[in-house]
N, C-alpha and C positions, 0 to 999 in steps of 0.2 A: 348521750343526753338521757337523763333519767325520766321516768314516767311522771314524777312530781313536777320536774321542769316543763315537760310537754303539757300537762294539765294546767300549769300556771300560765303558760303562754296562750293556751286556748282560752283560759278564762279571761285574760287580758283582752284578746281580740274580741270575744263575745261582749264583754263589758263596754268596749269602745263602740261597738255597733249599738248596744242597747242604749248607752248614754247619749249617742249621736242621733238616736231616734229612727234608725233604719228599720224597715220592716223586715219580718222573718223571711219573706219572699226574696229579699235582696241578697240574703246570705245563705240560703238553703240551696244545696246542690241537687236536692231532690224535692220536686214541686209536690209529690205525693205527701210529703211530710208536713206541708203547710196547708192548714185548713182555710177555708175561704173566710174572709171577715164576716162578722155578724151583720145582719140587716140593719138598716137605720133604726135607731130607737131599741134595738135589742140589748138585752142586759148581759154584760160579761160576767156577772155573777153565776149565770146558768152553766158556765164552763165547770166540768167536774173532772175528777181524776180520771185519767184514761181516755181523755179527748185531747186533741191537739190544741195548742194555743193559737187562737185566731191571728192572722196577720195583722200587723199594725195596732194591736191593743196595747203596746208599750209596756207589756209585762214579759217576764222571762222566768223560767224555772230555775231555782238555785237549791241545790243539795248540800246540806251541811253535815259533815261527820262530827259528832260530838264524842270524841274518843275518851274513854274512861282512863283516869290515872290509876293504874293497877297498884300503886303504892298505898293507896288509900281505900278502905273499905267503903261500900256503897252508902251506909248511914252518914260517914264523915263527909263524903262528896255532896250528898243531899243537904247536910247542914251548911256547908259552905255555900251552895247554890242559893239556898233560902236566905242566908245572911246578906248575900250579894244582890238579892232581889231578882234572880233569874226567872222565877216562876211567875213574876208579875210583869216582867219587862219583855219576855220572849215567848212567842213572836210578838212584835209590836202590833197594836190593834189595828184591824183592818187588813193585815197580811194574812193571805189565804194559806192554810197548812193542807198541802196535797197529800202528804204521807208523812208518818212518824212511826219509825220501827226501831225495835232493839235488835241490834245484830250482835249475837253473842260472841265474845272475844274481842269486839271492837268498841261498842258503846251504842249511841243512838244515831240514826241517820234520818235527817228531817229534810223533806223537800217542800220548798215554799214557792207560791207564785207571787213574784215581786214586781211591782211598777218600778221601771228604771230609776225613776226619780226618788225612789225610797230605798235604794240599795244601801245608802250610807246609814240611815236609821237601823236597818237590819244588822249591818256590821257593829255599829256602836252597841247595840243591845247585847251583842255576843262579847264584845270587848269588855264592856262594863260589868257584865254579870255572869259569864260562863267560864271565863279564864280562871285557872286555878282548879276548878272542878273538872274541866275538860280541856283537852287539847283540841283545836278546831281545824277543820279543813273545809274549803269551799270549792264547789264544782258547778259551773253553769250546766244546765241539763236541758234536754228536750225530749218530747214524747215521740217515740218511734214505734209505738205499738201498731197503730193502724197502717203504717207504711210497711212494717214487717209482715203483718198479716196479708196485706195485698200482694207483697212479693211472694209469699209462700203460695197464695192461690193462683197467681199467674205463672210463676216460674217453676212450680211443682208439678206442672201438668205437662 
């Protein structure tokens, strides 16, 4: 089984959990990786990059690889994206961009915080405006930084 098949299987599993509305705590094997839910009335907009997604907020992280088509020079790719409306449509309004990096030799890597109910909207924005300029790959993602740091602190002694 290839890594691509494994990732696709993982994506389908996480997507099913996200769509069915299960909380992060229900499918996290590591309770440290799940932050407590925000207090009643607290804004989820305060969640920033580098913090775990609160359990039960109905969002998940989605990392998208926008792989460059190396048969085309960058100006041609950008012209195609502009003509297809990519820069206006992606990301859809209200979808939080957690990070957006250029990965040399690959293309761009974008991580979004997506409400489960808006996954189709993100997918359609990519299908309608990015294809042709980019080859795309989607990966459900979670923030492991705090858990890894705690493990280093407690297990490194």
